[in-house]
SETORKOL-711153 format. One record per residue (C-alpha): residue number from 1; residue in three letters; x negated, y negated, z negated. Coordinates in Angstrom, 2 decimals, padded with zeros to 5 digits. Layout:
REM SETORKOL-711153
> n | res | X | Y | Z
> NUM | ala | X | Y | Z
...
This chain:
REM SETORKOL-711153
> n | res | X | Y | Z
> 1 | unk | -087.05 | -066.32 | -104.42
> 2 | unk | -087.73 | -070.03 | -104.90
> 3 | unk | -091.13 | -071.49 | -104.32
> 4 | unk | -092.56 | -073.53 | -107.18
> 5 | unk | -092.03 | -076.72 | -105.17
> 6 | unk | -088.35 | -075.91 | -104.45
> 7 | unk | -087.78 | -075.08 | -108.10
> 8 | unk | -089.32 | -078.41 | -109.13
> 9 | unk | -087.08 | -080.31 | -106.69
> 10 | unk | -083.97 | -078.56 | -108.04
> 11 | unk | -085.04 | -079.27 | -111.60
> 12 | unk | -085.51 | -082.97 | -110.78
> 13 | unk | -082.06 | -083.18 | -109.19
> 14 | unk | -080.29 | -081.64 | -112.18
> 15 | unk | -082.33 | -083.60 | -114.73
> 16 | unk | -081.47 | -086.93 | -113.10
> 17 | unk | -077.75 | -086.17 | -113.54
> 18 | unk | -078.26 | -085.71 | -117.27
> 19 | unk | -079.88 | -089.14 | -117.55
> 20 | unk | -076.91 | -090.90 | -115.97
> 21 | unk | -074.55 | -090.37 | -118.89
> 22 | unk | -071.39 | -092.41 | -118.95
> 23 | unk | -070.68 | -094.28 | -122.16
> 24 | unk | -067.11 | -093.56 | -123.24
> 25 | unk | -066.15 | -095.78 | -126.14
> 26 | unk | -062.49 | -095.16 | -127.06
> 27 | unk | -060.18 | -098.13 | -126.58
> 28 | unk | -058.95 | -097.78 | -130.18
> 29 | unk | -062.48 | -097.97 | -131.66
> 30 | unk | -062.86 | -100.70 | -134.24
> 31 | unk | -065.54 | -103.37 | -133.91
> 32 | unk | -067.84 | -104.65 | -136.62
> 33 | unk | -071.33 | -105.61 | -137.69
> 34 | unk | -073.17 | -102.53 | -138.93
> 35 | unk | -076.33 | -101.86 | -140.90
> 36 | unk | -077.85 | -098.89 | -142.69
> 37 | unk | -077.77 | -098.98 | -146.50
> 38 | unk | -079.31 | -095.65 | -147.49
> 39 | unk | -078.90 | -091.98 | -146.72
> 40 | unk | -075.47 | -091.46 | -145.14
> 41 | unk | -074.18 | -094.86 | -146.29
> 42 | unk | -073.74 | -097.74 | -143.87
> 43 | unk | -072.19 | -101.17 | -144.25
> 44 | unk | -069.63 | -102.44 | -141.74
> 45 | unk | -068.84 | -106.12 | -142.05
> 46 | unk | -070.38 | -106.03 | -145.52
> 47 | unk | -068.26 | -103.11 | -146.80
> 48 | unk | -070.11 | -099.89 | -147.60
> 49 | unk | -068.76 | -096.82 | -145.82
> 50 | unk | -069.81 | -093.17 | -145.75
> 51 | unk | -070.72 | -091.37 | -142.56
> 52 | unk | -068.74 | -088.18 | -142.01
> 53 | unk | -070.61 | -084.86 | -141.90
> 54 | unk | -071.86 | -084.49 | -138.33
> 55 | unk | -071.37 | -088.19 | -137.58
> 56 | unk | -072.88 | -089.36 | -134.33
> 57 | unk | -074.52 | -092.75 | -133.83
> 58 | unk | -075.40 | -093.88 | -130.31
> 59 | unk | -077.88 | -096.67 | -129.66
> 60 | unk | -077.34 | -099.39 | -127.06
> 61 | unk | -079.31 | -097.07 | -124.73
> 62 | unk | -076.72 | -094.35 | -125.42
> 63 | unk | -079.24 | -092.17 | -127.29
> 64 | unk | -078.24 | -090.39 | -130.48
> 65 | unk | -080.08 | -091.97 | -133.42
> 66 | unk | -080.34 | -091.33 | -137.16
> 67 | unk | -078.68 | -093.82 | -139.54
> 68 | unk | -081.99 | -095.35 | -140.62
> 69 | unk | -082.70 | -096.28 | -136.98
> 70 | unk | -079.67 | -098.61 | -136.76
> 71 | unk | -081.02 | -102.07 | -135.94
> 72 | unk | -080.10 | -104.47 | -138.77
> 73 | unk | -076.83 | -106.38 | -138.32
> 74 | unk | -075.96 | -104.72 | -135.00
> 75 | unk | -072.58 | -105.24 | -133.41
> 76 | unk | -070.94 | -101.84 | -132.93
> 77 | unk | -067.72 | -100.02 | -132.25
> 78 | unk | -066.80 | -097.09 | -134.47
> 79 | unk | -064.13 | -094.52 | -135.19
> 80 | unk | -063.14 | -092.94 | -138.49
> 81 | unk | -061.86 | -089.48 | -139.33
> 82 | unk | -058.71 | -088.52 | -141.25
> 83 | unk | -060.56 | -089.06 | -144.56
> 84 | unk | -061.62 | -092.60 | -143.62
> 85 | unk | -065.25 | -091.63 | -143.09
> 86 | unk | -067.11 | -093.09 | -140.11
> 87 | unk | -067.27 | -090.37 | -137.46
> 88 | unk | -068.77 | -092.02 | -134.36
> 89 | unk | -070.67 | -095.26 | -133.82
> 90 | unk | -071.72 | -097.00 | -130.61
> 91 | unk | -074.22 | -099.85 | -130.97
> 92 | unk | -073.09 | -102.37 | -128.37
> 93 | unk | -075.29 | -103.62 | -125.54
> 94 | unk | -075.47 | -107.41 | -125.10
> 95 | unk | -073.01 | -107.08 | -122.19
> 96 | unk | -070.56 | -105.03 | -124.29
> 97 | unk | -070.90 | -107.42 | -127.23
> 98 | unk | -070.06 | -110.40 | -124.99
> 99 | unk | -066.75 | -108.84 | -123.99
> 100 | unk | -063.71 | -109.72 | -126.12
> 101 | unk | -062.43 | -107.05 | -128.47
> 102 | unk | -059.43 | -105.43 | -126.76
> 103 | unk | -057.88 | -104.51 | -130.10
> 104 | unk | -057.11 | -108.16 | -130.96
């Protein structure tokens, strides 16, 4: 049986691994300036697009955020589903934004 102290140490070890998530942005993700319009509608480079059901938006800190929490005019990478709806979005960090787009 674990002592409370040993259990706390084990919990801290496993929790720290969860915080160190790797950001995996697909190489084929498109790049654009994104902002929230309303509800499940966003604008990418000025063109309104719908978010797919279950779409996931990750902040520059790699946290999942709701569409209304997208910082205005953020540079992002995104993928679309077979219907052309935006499926995943990654708000770019300043370091990621400074890198050239590999798709061009």
